[in-house]
C-alpha positions in Angstrom: 93.5 119.4 108.0 94.5 116.2 109.7 94.5 112.8 108.0 92.2 110.0 109.3 94.6 107.3 110.4 93.5 103.7 110.4 94.7 102.2 113.6 95.6 104.7 116.3 96.1 101.9 118.8 99.4 100.9 117.2 102.2 101.6 119.7 105.3 103.6 118.8 108.3 101.6 117.8 111.0 104.2 118.5 111.6 106.7 121.3 112.2 109.6 119.0 109.8 112.6 119.0 107.6 113.2 116.1 108.2 116.3 114.1 106.4 119.5 115.1 104.6 119.6 111.7 103.8 117.4 108.7 105.8 118.6 105.7 103.7 119.5 102.7 105.9 120.5 99.8 105.6 124.1 98.8 103.2 124.8 101.7 105.5 124.9 104.8 109.2 125.0 105.5 111.5 122.4 104.1 112.4 120.2 107.1 116.2 120.0 106.4 117.0 123.0 104.2 114.9 125.8 105.7 116.3 127.4 108.8 112.7 127.1 110.2 112.5 123.4 109.3 111.8 120.9 112.0 115.0 119.0 111.2 117.2 121.8 110.0 120.9 120.9 109.9 120.3 117.2 110.5 122.3 115.0 108.2 120.8 111.6 107.4 123.1 108.7 107.0 122.5 105.2 105.4 121.4 102.5 107.8 124.4 100.1 107.5 123.7 96.4 107.2 119.9 96.7 107.2 118.1 93.5 106.3 115.8 90.7 107.3 117.8 89.7 110.4 118.6 93.2 111.7 115.4 95.2 111.1 114.2 95.0 114.8 117.4 96.8 115.9 117.4 99.5 113.1 116.2 102.6 114.9 115.8 104.6 111.7 113.6 102.0 110.2 111.4 101.9 113.4 111.2 105.7 113.4 110.3 105.7 109.8 107.4 103.3 110.6 106.3 105.7 113.4 106.4 108.6 111.0 104.3 106.6 108.4 101.8 105.6 111.1 101.3 109.2 112.2 100.9 110.7 108.7 104.4 112.1 108.3 104.8 110.6 104.9 107.3 113.0 103.5 109.5 112.5 106.6 109.0 108.7 106.5 110.0 108.5 102.8 113.2 110.5 103.5 114.2 108.2 106.4 113.4 105.1 104.4 115.7 106.3 101.6 118.6 105.8 104.0 117.3 102.4 105.0 117.1 101.4 101.4 120.7 102.5 100.7 121.9 100.5 103.8 120.0 97.4 102.6 121.4 97.7 99.1 119.0 99.0 96.6 119.0 95.9 94.5 118.5 93.5 97.4 115.1 92.1 98.3 115.0 94.3 101.4 116.1 97.3 99.4 113.4 96.9 96.8 110.8 96.3 99.5 111.9 99.5 101.3 111.8 101.3 97.9 108.1 100.2 97.7 107.5 101.7 101.1 109.2 104.9 99.9 106.9 105.1 96.9 103.8 104.3 99.0 104.7 107.0 101.5 105.1 109.5 98.6 101.8 108.3 97.1 99.9 108.8 100.4 101.3 112.3 100.7 100.1 113.0 97.1 96.7 111.5 98.0 96.5 113.7 101.1 97.3 116.7 99.0 94.5 115.7 96.6 96.8 114.9 93.7 95.0 111.7 92.9 96.6 110.6 89.6 100.2 110.9 90.9 99.1 109.3 94.1 97.6 106.3 92.4 100.7 105.9 90.1 103.2 106.1 93.0 101.2 103.7 95.2 100.7 101.2 92.4 104.5 101.3 91.7 105.1 100.9 95.4 102.8 97.9 95.6 104.7 96.2 92.8 107.9 96.6 94.9 106.2 95.1 97.9 105.9 91.8 96.2 107.9 89.4 98.4 107.5 85.7 99.1 107.7 85.9 102.8 104.8 87.4 104.8 105.3 89.1 107.2 108.4 90.7 105.7 110.6 93.1 107.8 107.8 92.8 110.4 105.1 94.0 108.0 102.0 92.0 107.2 102.3 92.8 103.5 98.9 91.5 102.5 97.2 93.6 105.1 99.1 96.7 104.0 98.3 96.2 100.4 94.6 95.8 101.2 94.6 99.0 103.3 96.4 101.0 100.6 93.9 99.9 97.9 91.0 100.8 100.3 92.5 104.2 100.9 92.7 104.9 97.2 89.2 103.6 96.5 87.3 105.8 98.9 86.6 109.5 99.0 86.8 109.7 102.8 90.2 108.1 102.9 91.4 106.3 106.0 95.1 106.2 105.7 96.8 102.8 106.5 99.1 102.1 109.3 101.9 99.5 109.7 101.7 97.2 112.7 105.1 95.6 113.1 105.1 91.9 114.2 107.9 90.3 116.1 109.1 93.4 118.0 108.7 94.8 121.4 107.4 98.4 121.6 108.5 101.6 123.4 
């Protein structure tokens, strides 16, 4: 089953290829640990110096947004962990990225019909997306929050996408 994605007209932000399959825990090979995984042997590293002034040049961040927008939520959350570490987990950018990690995990749970954990993760993520500046790191925060709530509140979920502002596309 494929997720219904909200805005398929959003362009790609990175030039990296999307994975050959969407990882669903306990249902297909672990991407990094299983020899049949789509990213087997790849080592992820923190995105050094990530922040409000460098996000447009952070290829791992842009790729994570591409993954998110195409329903690869497990993969997006793994990449975003490295962005969060690079930003400094206690910084505003680090907490915001932590919110995106939680939202990604929540959307995966929602897709897998695990509604209570999905709602808990997304609500936690929404609290970490509280920032004064909008857009933040290129994301229209208010629009993303609205799309996340709409996704949770409807049985025929349309999954949100992130349209980055202030960046050229590939």
